[in-house]
Each structure stands twice: as structure tokens, then as C-alpha cells.
C-alpha positions as CSV (number, residue, x, y, z in Angstrom):
1,X,0.0,0.0,-0.1
2,X,1.3,3.1,-1.2
3,X,1.6,6.6,1.2
4,X,-1.6,8.0,-0.6
5,X,-3.6,4.8,-0.1
6,X,-2.6,4.7,3.4
7,X,-3.7,8.5,4.1
8,X,-6.9,7.6,2.1
9,X,-7.5,4.7,4.4
10,X,-6.8,6.6,7.5
11,X,-9.3,9.4,6.4
12,X,-12.0,7.0,6.0
13,X,-11.4,5.3,9.2
14,X,-11.5,8.8,10.8
15,X,-14.7,9.5,9.0
16,X,-16.2,6.3,10.0
17,X,-15.2,6.8,13.6
18,X,-16.9,10.3,13.6
19,X,-20.0,8.7,12.5
20,X,-19.9,5.9,14.9
21,X,-18.5,7.5,17.9
22,X,-19.0,11.3,18.0
23,X,-22.0,11.1,20.3
24,X,-20.3,8.7,22.9
25,X,-17.1,10.8,23.1
26,X,-19.2,13.9,23.3
27,X,-21.6,12.4,25.9
28,X,-18.9,11.1,28.1
29,X,-17.1,14.3,28.2
30,X,-20.1,16.5,28.9
31,X,-21.1,13.9,31.6
32,X,-18.0,14.7,33.7
33,X,-17.2,18.1,32.7
34,X,-20.7,19.5,32.5
35,X,-19.1,22.0,29.9
36,X,-20.8,21.6,26.4
37,X,-18.3,23.8,24.6
38,X,-15.5,22.2,26.0
39,X,-16.7,18.8,25.4
40,X,-17.4,19.5,21.7
41,X,-13.7,21.3,21.4
42,X,-11.9,18.7,22.9
43,X,-13.8,16.0,20.9
44,X,-13.1,17.7,17.8
45,X,-9.5,18.2,18.7
46,X,-9.3,14.3,19.3
47,X,-10.7,13.6,15.9
48,X,-8.0,16.0,14.2
49,X,-5.3,14.3,16.4
50,X,-6.4,11.1,15.0
51,X,-5.7,12.0,11.5
52,X,-1.9,12.6,12.0
53,X,-1.5,9.8,14.7
54,X,-3.3,7.2,12.9
55,X,-1.3,7.7,9.8
56,X,2.2,7.1,12.1
57,X,0.6,4.5,14.4
58,X,-2.0,2.9,12.5
59,X,-5.5,3.0,13.2
60,X,-6.3,1.6,16.9
61,X,-8.5,-1.8,17.3
62,X,-11.0,0.1,19.6
63,X,-11.0,3.7,17.7
64,X,-13.8,5.1,20.3
65,X,-11.7,4.3,23.0
66,X,-8.9,6.0,21.8
67,X,-10.7,9.0,20.9
68,X,-12.4,9.0,24.2
69,X,-9.3,9.0,25.9
70,X,-7.5,11.7,23.7
71,X,-10.5,14.0,24.3
72,X,-10.6,13.4,27.9
73,X,-7.0,14.1,28.2
74,X,-7.2,17.3,26.0
75,X,-10.2,18.3,28.5
76,X,-8.0,17.7,31.8
77,X,-5.4,19.8,30.3
78,X,-7.7,22.6,29.6
79,X,-9.3,22.4,33.1
80,X,-5.6,22.2,34.6
81,X,-4.7,25.5,33.1
82,X,-8.0,27.0,34.3
83,X,-8.4,25.6,37.8
84,X,-8.4,28.9,40.0
85,X,-11.2,27.5,42.3
86,X,-12.5,24.6,44.3
87,X,-15.2,23.9,41.9
88,X,-12.7,23.5,39.0
89,X,-10.3,21.6,41.0
90,X,-13.1,19.4,41.6
91,X,-13.8,19.0,37.8
92,X,-10.3,18.0,37.4
93,X,-10.2,15.4,39.8
94,X,-13.6,13.7,38.2
95,X,-12.3,14.0,35.0
96,X,-8.9,12.6,35.9
97,X,-10.5,9.6,37.7
98,X,-12.9,8.8,35.1
99,X,-11.5,6.1,32.8
100,X,-14.2,5.1,30.6
101,X,-17.7,5.0,29.7
102,X,-20.6,5.3,32.1
103,X,-21.3,2.8,34.5
104,X,-24.6,2.5,35.7
105,X,-23.4,0.6,38.9
106,X,-21.3,3.7,40.0
107,X,-22.6,5.2,43.1
108,X,-21.1,8.6,42.0
109,X,-23.6,8.9,39.3
110,X,-27.3,9.3,39.9
111,X,-29.3,6.5,38.0
112,X,-32.9,6.7,39.8
113,X,-34.4,7.5,36.4
114,X,-33.7,4.0,35.2
115,X,-31.7,5.4,32.2
116,X,-28.5,3.5,31.6
117,X,-27.7,4.3,28.3
118,X,-25.0,7.1,28.2
119,X,-26.2,8.4,25.1
120,X,-30.1,8.5,26.0
121,X,-29.1,10.1,29.3
122,X,-27.6,12.7,27.5
123,X,-30.6,12.9,25.4
124,X,-33.0,13.6,28.3
125,X,-30.5,16.1,29.8
126,X,-30.5,18.2,26.7
127,X,-34.3,18.0,26.4
128,X,-34.8,20.3,29.8
129,X,-38.1,21.9,30.0
130,X,-36.5,25.2,30.4
131,X,-35.4,25.3,26.9
132,X,-38.0,25.8,23.9
133,X,-38.6,22.8,22.3
134,X,-36.9,23.7,18.9
135,X,-33.7,24.6,21.0
136,X,-33.8,21.2,22.9
137,X,-33.9,19.1,19.6
138,X,-31.5,21.3,17.5
139,X,-29.0,21.1,20.8
140,X,-29.1,17.4,20.9
141,X,-29.0,16.9,17.3
142,X,-25.7,18.9,17.3
143,X,-24.2,17.5,20.5
144,X,-25.1,13.8,20.3
145,X,-25.4,13.1,16.9
146,X,-23.1,15.4,15.3
147,X,-25.2,16.9,12.9
148,X,-23.7,20.2,11.3
149,X,-25.6,23.4,11.9
150,X,-26.8,23.5,8.0
151,X,-28.0,19.9,8.6
152,X,-30.1,21.1,11.5
153,X,-31.3,24.1,9.8
154,X,-32.7,22.1,7.1
155,X,-34.6,19.6,9.2
156,X,-36.3,22.6,10.8
157,X,-36.7,24.7,7.6
158,X,-35.0,27.8,8.9
159,X,-31.9,29.7,7.6
160,X,-28.4,28.4,8.9
161,X,-27.8,31.8,10.6
162,X,-31.1,31.3,12.4
163,X,-30.3,27.8,13.7
164,X,-26.8,28.9,14.7
165,X,-28.2,31.8,17.0
166,X,-30.5,29.2,18.6
167,X,-27.6,26.7,19.5
168,X,-25.8,29.7,21.1
169,X,-28.7,30.8,23.2
170,X,-29.4,27.1,24.3
171,X,-25.7,26.6,25.5
172,X,-25.9,30.1,27.0
173,X,-29.2,29.3,28.8
174,X,-27.7,26.1,30.4
175,X,-24.8,28.0,31.8
176,X,-26.3,30.9,32.7
177,X,-29.3,29.5,34.3
178,X,-27.4,26.7,36.2
179,X,-29.4,24.0,34.6
180,X,-28.5,20.8,36.5
181,X,-26.8,18.4,34.2
182,X,-28.6,15.2,35.1
183,X,-31.4,12.9,34.4
184,X,-34.6,13.4,36.4
185,X,-36.4,10.6,38.4
186,X,-38.4,8.2,36.3
187,X,-41.8,9.8,37.1
188,X,-40.6,13.3,35.7
189,X,-39.4,11.8,32.4
190,X,-42.4,11.9,30.5
191,X,-42.6,15.9,30.7
192,X,-39.4,15.6,28.5
193,X,-40.8,12.8,26.1
194,X,-41.4,15.3,23.4
195,X,-38.3,16.8,22.7
196,X,-36.7,13.2,23.2
197,X,-38.9,11.7,20.5
198,X,-38.3,14.5,18.2
199,X,-34.6,14.2,18.3
200,X,-34.7,10.6,17.5
201,X,-37.3,11.1,14.7
202,X,-35.1,13.9,13.1
203,X,-31.9,11.7,13.6
204,X,-33.5,8.9,11.5
205,X,-34.9,11.5,8.9
206,X,-31.3,12.7,8.3
207,X,-30.0,9.1,8.0
208,X,-32.8,8.3,5.6
209,X,-32.3,11.2,3.5
210,X,-29.1,12.9,3.9
211,X,-29.1,16.8,3.7
212,X,-25.9,16.7,1.7
213,X,-22.9,14.7,0.3
214,X,-22.6,11.8,-1.9
215,X,-24.8,9.2,-0.5
216,X,-28.5,9.6,0.2
217,X,-28.4,7.1,3.1
218,X,-26.6,7.4,6.4
219,X,-27.0,3.9,7.7
220,X,-25.2,4.6,11.0
221,X,-27.9,7.5,11.9
222,X,-30.8,5.2,10.9
223,X,-29.3,2.5,13.2
224,X,-28.6,4.7,16.1
225,X,-32.2,6.2,16.0
226,X,-33.7,2.9,15.9
227,X,-31.5,1.7,18.6
228,X,-32.5,4.9,20.7
229,X,-36.3,4.3,20.0
230,X,-35.9,0.6,21.4
231,X,-34.3,1.8,24.4
232,X,-37.2,4.4,25.0
233,X,-39.9,1.6,24.2
234,X,-38.4,-0.5,27.1
235,X,-38.0,2.6,29.3
236,X,-41.8,3.8,28.7
237,X,-43.7,0.7,27.4
238,X,-46.9,2.5,28.4
239,X,-46.6,5.4,26.2
240,X,-48.3,4.7,22.9
241,X,-46.3,7.8,21.3
242,X,-42.9,5.9,22.0
243,X,-44.2,2.9,20.3
244,X,-45.7,4.6,17.5
245,X,-42.3,6.2,16.8
246,X,-40.6,2.7,17.1
247,X,-43.3,1.7,14.6
248,X,-42.6,4.2,12.3
249,X,-38.9,4.0,12.1
250,X,-39.1,0.4,11.8
251,X,-41.7,0.6,8.9
252,X,-39.5,2.8,7.1
253,X,-36.2,1.1,7.8
254,X,-37.7,-2.0,6.4
255,X,-37.6,-0.6,2.9
256,X,-34.1,1.4,3.6
257,X,-31.9,-1.0,1.4
258,X,-34.3,-0.8,-1.8
259,X,-34.1,3.2,-1.6
260,X,-31.0,3.2,-3.7
261,X,-29.9,1.0,-6.5
262,X,-26.2,-0.5,-7.0
263,X,-25.0,2.7,-8.3
264,X,-26.2,4.7,-5.2
265,X,-29.0,6.5,-7.3
266,X,-32.3,7.1,-5.6
267,X,-35.3,4.6,-6.4
268,X,-38.7,5.8,-6.0
269,X,-41.2,4.1,-3.4
270,X,-43.3,2.8,-6.4
271,X,-40.1,1.4,-8.4
272,X,-38.6,-0.2,-5.1
273,X,-38.4,-4.1,-5.3
274,X,-41.0,-5.1,-2.6
275,X,-39.7,-8.7,-2.3
276,X,-36.4,-7.1,-0.9
277,X,-38.0,-5.3,2.0
278,X,-37.3,-6.7,5.2
279,X,-40.4,-8.6,6.3
280,X,-39.7,-9.2,9.8
281,X,-38.7,-5.5,10.6
282,X,-42.2,-4.4,8.9
283,X,-44.1,-7.1,10.7
284,X,-42.6,-6.1,14.0
285,X,-43.4,-2.4,13.1
286,X,-47.0,-3.5,12.2
287,X,-47.5,-5.2,15.6
288,X,-46.1,-2.2,17.5
289,X,-48.5,0.2,15.8
290,X,-51.3,-2.0,16.7
291,X,-50.3,-2.4,20.2
292,X,-50.1,1.4,20.6
293,X,-53.5,2.2,18.8
294,X,-54.9,0.1,21.4
295,X,-53.9,2.4,24.0
296,X,-56.7,4.8,22.7
297,X,-54.5,8.0,22.5
298,X,-53.6,8.5,19.0
299,X,-50.7,11.1,18.3
300,X,-48.6,12.2,15.4
301,X,-46.0,9.2,15.3
302,X,-48.6,6.7,15.6
303,X,-50.4,8.4,12.6
304,X,-47.4,8.6,10.5
305,X,-46.7,4.7,11.4
306,X,-50.2,4.1,10.0
307,X,-49.4,5.9,6.7
308,X,-45.8,4.0,6.5
309,X,-47.9,0.7,7.2
310,X,-50.4,1.5,4.2
311,X,-47.4,1.7,1.9
312,X,-45.3,-1.5,3.4
313,X,-48.6,-3.6,3.5
314,X,-49.4,-2.9,-0.4
315,X,-48.4,-5.9,-2.3
316,X,-47.9,-3.7,-5.4
317,X,-47.6,0.1,-5.8
318,X,-50.9,-0.1,-7.8
319,X,-52.6,-1.4,-4.6
320,X,-51.5,1.3,-2.5
321,X,-54.7,2.8,-0.6
322,X,-53.8,6.6,-1.4
323,X,-57.2,7.5,-0.5
324,X,-56.6,6.2,3.1
325,X,-53.2,7.9,3.2
326,X,-54.7,11.2,2.5
327,X,-57.1,10.8,5.0
328,X,-54.5,10.1,7.5
329,X,-52.6,13.1,6.6
330,X,-55.6,15.1,7.0
331,X,-55.8,13.8,10.6
332,X,-52.1,14.4,11.1
333,X,-52.7,17.9,10.0
334,X,-54.9,18.3,13.1
335,X,-52.0,17.4,15.4
336,X,-49.3,18.7,13.6
337,X,-50.4,21.8,11.5
338,X,-47.3,22.2,9.4
339,X,-47.0,22.9,5.6
340,X,-44.7,19.9,5.0
341,X,-47.7,17.7,6.4
342,X,-50.0,19.7,3.8
343,X,-47.7,19.1,1.1
344,X,-47.7,15.2,1.6
345,X,-51.2,15.4,1.9
346,X,-51.2,17.1,-1.7
347,X,-49.1,14.2,-3.0
348,X,-51.6,11.7,-1.8
349,X,-54.7,13.6,-3.1
350,X,-52.8,13.8,-6.1
351,X,-52.5,10.1,-6.4
352,X,-55.9,9.2,-5.1
353,X,-58.1,11.7,-7.1
354,X,-56.1,13.3,-9.8
355,X,-52.8,15.3,-10.3
356,X,-55.1,18.3,-11.0
357,X,-56.4,18.0,-7.5
358,X,-53.0,17.6,-5.9
359,X,-51.7,20.6,-7.9
360,X,-54.3,22.9,-6.7
361,X,-53.1,22.0,-3.1
362,X,-49.6,22.8,-3.8
363,X,-50.6,26.1,-5.5
364,X,-52.0,27.0,-2.2
365,X,-48.9,26.2,-0.3
366,X,-46.9,28.1,-2.9
367,X,-49.2,31.2,-2.4
368,X,-48.7,31.0,1.3
369,X,-44.7,31.1,1.0
370,X,-44.0,29.5,4.0
371,X,-41.8,26.6,2.1
372,X,-39.8,28.8,0.0
373,X,-36.2,27.4,-0.6
374,X,-37.7,23.9,0.4
375,X,-36.7,21.8,-2.6
376,X,-39.5,19.3,-2.2
377,X,-42.2,21.8,-3.0
378,X,-41.3,22.4,-6.7
379,X,-40.3,18.8,-6.9
380,X,-43.9,17.6,-5.8
381,X,-45.4,20.2,-8.3
382,X,-43.0,18.8,-10.9
383,X,-44.2,15.2,-10.5
384,X,-47.7,16.2,-10.5
385,X,-47.3,18.0,-13.9
386,X,-45.4,15.2,-15.2
387,X,-48.0,12.6,-14.3
388,X,-50.8,15.0,-16.0
389,X,-48.6,15.0,-19.0
390,X,-47.5,18.6,-18.8
391,X,-43.9,18.0,-19.5
392,X,-42.8,21.7,-20.2
393,X,-44.2,23.3,-17.3
394,X,-42.9,19.9,-15.3
395,X,-39.3,20.6,-16.8
396,X,-39.4,24.4,-15.5
397,X,-40.5,22.8,-11.9
398,X,-37.6,20.4,-11.8
399,X,-35.3,23.1,-12.7
400,X,-36.6,25.1,-9.9
401,X,-36.1,22.1,-7.5
402,X,-32.7,21.6,-8.4
403,X,-31.3,25.0,-7.3
404,X,-31.3,24.4,-3.4
405,X,-30.2,20.6,-3.5
406,X,-27.0,19.6,-2.0
407,X,-27.3,15.7,-1.9
408,X,-25.9,14.0,-4.9
409,X,-28.0,11.1,-5.2
410,X,-31.2,13.3,-5.1
411,X,-29.6,15.9,-7.7
412,X,-29.0,12.9,-10.1
413,X,-32.6,11.7,-9.7
414,X,-34.1,15.1,-10.4
415,X,-31.6,15.6,-13.4
416,X,-32.9,12.6,-14.6
417,X,-36.3,13.5,-14.4
418,X,-35.8,16.7,-15.9
419,X,-34.1,15.1,-18.9
420,X,-37.2,12.8,-19.4
421,X,-39.5,16.0,-19.5
422,X,-37.3,17.8,-21.8
423,X,-37.0,14.8,-24.2
424,X,-40.9,14.3,-24.1
């Protein structure tokens, strides 16, 4: 292996470690230092050091342990330099003795919440009720999942600068208000459930349709979201929305491997190979949804899971019950009155009634202007125009949809559709 190949291999190893280990490294540092900025700074420094050290010494057998140790040592150095009072000295002592990941049997750490998963503990801690719900979700996605500010901004459909300010304000409030860094007792966990579920949901979404980059899928984020949802379901088995979220993720994850072809190009739902869907995962999701609905407290995640079940249980694309899906989106809009939900309902109406009926709903959303810059709005309009045979108008809409797209797989798909409309 030549030097260039070795360097490429190290860069790939560091990138893989970032995807797999960022959340754990930051969670460990925040737990023992209580300092958000210090934790992120030292974690980032550890990954930077890895690029040089791993080229020289080789990739360690346990990259996560190496990164955690390196980041912890860096934090220890910083705290020692700043240790001017008793509180700082105690932080140094805790950090110096902390040799690894969270141990639920360690008497020095409160565990009356029943949360023994370190990253889930961080998730609940981030979602403190004193913070606005958007700030809770955004801060956790940044800290726990390592999502960039642009990725989080896209999830919330806000400008990047706006999201950057939200993150700064959230960290400042935690520091200035003295919000304690601990998990509440089990009986107080439900007050944070909404934020926690929102984080897991958006984490899966980013893995299922990446904001930017060469690949549509970020399978590590999907897997981590499903893992966290399973832990939540064990922790709160009587919460129907928790079960609904896990059902939703499993029903979508069952189709994950058919969403792209061998070349990494996007494959639409109607063109996916349904025989390749993970039936065991789909059946588990359907069973969880049924259990949740029997509780008689339907919520947004249960409704979305019901929509996903309509797709997964249809033997062919033609057998999809689009009328039922449209009705479910109408019900979802009562719980979550967002324009994205309305846009999805427009798709379902376009498929169940006629493309023109869907286009009328899209036109209302365009007139409202709240989805400006959201590429799926012109993409939806383009698809409905294509289905109605209005190819010239569809081509114009595809051109508009392409402008803000940063994911290569999505871009190739839209360019392919654009070419088809132009040639027609």
C-alpha cells in the first residue's frame, strides 16, 4: 500500500469513527465536565489528532476508546490550566479519575431515572423543559449526533444563521441558568418525552435522506435512531407515542436498502423491489403500531406509522390505498399543522383523486410562501405535472427544485426526471 492509499484509508477510518463515535465521546465528556463547549472542542481536537497519529501508528483496534481517552486528556489539560477555584479543581479530579464510559453501578452517578444508556441519558438531559422545544431538539442533534448546523437548519426549515443563534442561546441558557446536568427521576421523564422523540425522529430522517454529500443514506444514523427508540420503548412501554415512533422507524427502515440502486441512485417508492423489503422488521413495526393504537391515545407518530404501514402492506404500488393515506394526512394535520404535512397530503390527493387536485393544493402552499427554499415543494409540483402530461411545465419545476439540492443522489434523480420531461 502506497502512502496515498494509506492516507485515504486513515481518512476513511476517521470519518467512520466520527459517524459511529462522536455522540459517545461528547456524551462522556459532557457528563464528567458539564461543559458543552469544552466537550465539543476537545472531541473535535481528538478527531483532528487521529488524522496524524493514525497515519503514523496505524488505526487502533478500538477507535472509540482511543478518541475518548484523547479527548478526555485534552479536557483535563484545559481544566488544569483554568483551575483557579475549588469547583474547577473538583472537575479536574473527576475527569482525571474517569477512565471510560458510564457505569450504571457507579454510586457517584445518579441513576434513579432507570436510564442506563449514556447517550440516552444525555438526550434526556438536553431536553430540559426550561429550553424551547426547538432548541432542545436542535442542541441534541448537534451534540449527540454530530449533525452540522446546516443539516439541523434544513430539518427545521430555517436559515442556517437562525439555527446557529438558537444553538448559541441554548448553551448560554444552560450555563447562565445553572440548569443541572442530570437525568430526572423516572416519574418526571414524560415531561421531556416530546423533545426526546423529536430528536430520535429527526436523527432517523437525516440518516434516511441525508441533507448533503454523495450518499442518500447515512445508515449509521438510521441504526442509532432505531436503537435509541428501542431503549425508549423498554423504558416507557406504556407510552403509545413511544411505541408509535419505534413502529414508524421500523416500517421505514424495512425499505431502507431498496431506496438506492447498486450505483447509489435514488429509487422511488413505486419502483422499489418489494420482495427485498425486510418483512420481519415491517411485521414488528405493524405489531407495535397495533399495540400503540389499542391504548386509545393516537398521536402524530402513530398516525405517521399508520401511513407507512399503508405503503409497506401494499403488495404492489398500484394497490396502495392513497385515499386512506390522504385521510391520515388530514388527521395528522390536526395534530401537526405544518406545511410539510400539507404538502404530503397534496401528494396523496394527487395520487388518489387526480394530479390536478394535488396541484391545486400545491398552489395554495406556494401562495402562502412558508416553504420557500424547500426543494420538495417544486419537486412535488414537477412530479404532479409530469403525471398529468404537462412536460414543459414539469421541466421548469424540476429546474427550480434542483437549485437548493445539496445531496448528490437526489440531484441525479431530479436531473434524470428533468431530462425525461425535456425529451418528451
